[in-house]
C-alpha positions, 0 to 999 in steps of 0.5 A: 500499500504506497501511505501504508509502511510497514515498520519494525516498531511495534507502535509503528505498525501499530500505527499502519494497520490501524490506518489500513482498515482505516482505507480500507474501510473508506473505501468498502463504504465507495465501493456499497454505495458509489458507481466507481471503478475497483481502481479509482477507488483503491487509488484514491484511498492510496493502495498503489498496487492493486492485488494487495489491495484486494487481498487486503480487502478480501482479508478485512470484508470475506469478499473480493472489492468487485463483489461488492461493487457489483451488488450496487450494480444491482440494485 
């Protein structure tokens, strides 16, 4: 992730995890309410690697970002 870099210090890594969750929560909110591409949303939240973004998103929400987006398109 472009904005959040992992660090070996525990305080820094706790901060990185916290920021990552906030950013992922923001992308979930946007993907579940607004019709924008996954890439657009990921990049706008500072994620520079779409593969890593999708992996982190899936781990946090149990589904790929494209599935969240497709549920919006159906409604």
